[in-house]
C-alpha positions as CSV (number, residue, x, y, z in Angstrom):
1,M,45.1,40.8,-47.6
2,E,44.6,44.5,-47.3
3,G,42.5,44.9,-50.4
4,K,40.1,42.1,-49.8
5,A,37.3,42.5,-47.3
6,T,36.2,39.3,-45.6
7,S,32.7,39.1,-44.4
8,S,32.0,37.0,-41.4
9,A,28.3,36.6,-41.5
10,P,26.6,34.9,-38.6
11,P,25.4,31.3,-39.4
12,G,21.8,30.8,-40.6
13,Y,18.9,29.9,-38.3
14,H,18.9,26.2,-39.1
15,E,22.7,25.9,-38.7
16,S,22.9,27.6,-35.3
17,M,20.2,25.4,-33.8
18,Q,22.0,22.2,-34.4
19,P,23.7,20.5,-31.5
20,P,27.5,19.9,-31.6
21,G,28.4,16.8,-33.5
22,Y,25.2,16.8,-35.5
23,H,25.8,15.5,-39.1
24,G,22.4,15.1,-40.8
25,N,19.0,13.7,-40.3
26,P,18.1,12.1,-36.9
27,P,18.1,8.3,-36.7
28,Y,14.4,8.1,-35.8
29,P,11.3,9.7,-37.4
30,P,9.9,12.7,-35.7
31,G,7.0,12.0,-33.2
32,P,3.6,13.5,-33.2
33,P,3.2,17.1,-32.2
34,M,3.0,17.7,-28.4
35,A,-0.2,19.1,-26.9
36,A,-0.2,22.0,-24.6
37,P,0.5,21.0,-21.0
38,M,-2.6,20.5,-18.8
39,G,-3.2,22.6,-15.7
40,P,-3.6,21.1,-12.3
41,S,-6.8,19.0,-11.7
42,Y,-7.3,20.5,-8.3
43,P,-8.3,24.1,-7.4
44,V,-5.3,26.3,-6.8
45,V,-5.8,29.1,-4.3
46,I,-3.1,31.8,-4.7
47,G,-1.9,33.4,-1.5
48,Q,-2.4,30.5,0.9
49,P,0.5,28.3,2.1
50,P,0.6,24.8,0.7
51,V,-0.7,21.9,2.7
52,V,2.0,19.4,3.6
53,V,0.8,15.8,4.1
54,H,3.1,13.6,6.1
55,S,3.5,10.1,4.9
56,V,3.1,7.2,7.3
57,I,4.8,3.9,6.7
58,V,2.2,1.2,6.9
59,Q,3.1,-2.5,7.0
60,P,1.2,-4.6,4.6
61,S,-1.4,-6.6,6.5
62,Q,-0.3,-10.1,7.2
63,I,-2.7,-12.9,7.0
64,L,-3.5,-14.1,10.5
65,G,-4.7,-17.6,10.9
66,P,-5.7,-20.0,13.7
67,Q,-2.0,-20.6,14.5
68,P,0.6,-18.2,15.9
69,V,2.5,-16.3,13.2
70,Q,5.8,-14.5,13.1
71,T,5.4,-10.8,12.5
72,T,6.8,-7.4,13.4
73,C,4.8,-5.7,16.2
74,P,3.9,-2.1,15.1
75,S,3.9,-1.0,18.7
76,C,7.3,-2.3,20.0
77,H,8.9,-2.9,16.5
78,Q,10.2,-6.4,17.5
79,V,9.9,-9.5,15.4
80,V,7.7,-11.8,17.5
81,L,5.7,-15.0,17.4
82,T,2.1,-13.9,18.2
83,R,0.4,-15.1,21.4
84,I,-3.1,-16.4,20.6
85,N,-6.3,-16.4,22.6
86,H,-9.5,-18.2,21.6
87,T,-12.8,-16.3,22.0
88,P,-16.3,-17.2,21.1
89,G,-17.4,-15.9,17.8
90,A,-20.3,-16.3,15.3
91,L,-19.4,-19.9,14.5
92,T,-19.5,-20.8,18.2
93,W,-22.9,-19.3,18.7
94,L,-24.3,-20.8,15.6
95,S,-23.0,-24.2,16.7
96,V,-24.7,-23.7,20.2
97,G,-28.0,-22.8,18.5
98,G,-27.8,-25.7,16.1
99,L,-27.1,-28.2,18.9
100,F,-29.9,-26.8,21.0
101,L,-32.4,-27.1,18.1
102,V,-31.3,-30.7,17.4
103,G,-32.1,-31.6,21.0
104,C,-28.8,-31.3,22.9
105,M,-30.2,-29.8,26.1
106,L,-29.1,-29.8,29.7
107,G,-25.8,-28.1,28.9
108,C,-24.6,-30.3,26.1
109,C,-25.3,-27.5,23.6
110,L,-22.5,-25.5,25.3
111,I,-19.8,-27.9,24.1
112,P,-18.7,-25.5,21.3
113,F,-17.4,-23.1,23.9
114,C,-14.8,-25.7,24.8
115,V,-13.7,-26.5,21.2
116,D,-11.0,-24.2,20.0
117,S,-11.5,-25.0,16.3
118,L,-15.0,-23.4,16.6
119,Q,-13.8,-20.1,18.2
120,D,-12.2,-16.9,16.8
121,V,-8.6,-16.3,17.5
122,Q,-7.0,-13.0,18.8
123,H,-3.4,-12.4,18.0
124,R,-1.3,-10.3,20.5
125,C,2.3,-9.3,20.9
126,P,4.0,-11.3,23.7
127,N,6.4,-8.5,24.5
128,C,4.1,-5.5,24.9
129,G,0.6,-7.1,24.7
130,A,-0.5,-5.0,21.8
131,H,-3.5,-6.3,19.8
132,L,-2.2,-7.4,16.4
133,G,-5.4,-8.7,14.8
134,N,-8.2,-11.3,14.8
135,Y,-8.9,-14.4,12.8
136,K,-12.6,-14.9,12.5
137,R,-14.0,-18.4,11.6
138,L,-17.0,-16.9,9.8
């Protein structure tokens, strides 16, 4: 072994770039060439601190109807059955005007103010009294 010189040349470029356990062609065809990455779509000002926006958890709006609904109050965070209150709305006033035009005078045209199904509904929390939303007839 003294007379023979052994040359240990480094592996070629294509051999050194292969991952361990690689034994040939990949099992899938190569994809299209990648484009250059795009820059940010907003103006970047160098030298100013970044603006941090705090996220707020917002409950998806629940559909409020003419009847009390079970919901979570955003004020006191309790699961409650809403307390409802009927208030005159657009349908109430249109009904009063329609009855007046038809000839219901002497106070009879004010009957829609006594009919809950012609009035808007306010939903409130029974624990803290927070206003949770309205149901409008029109």
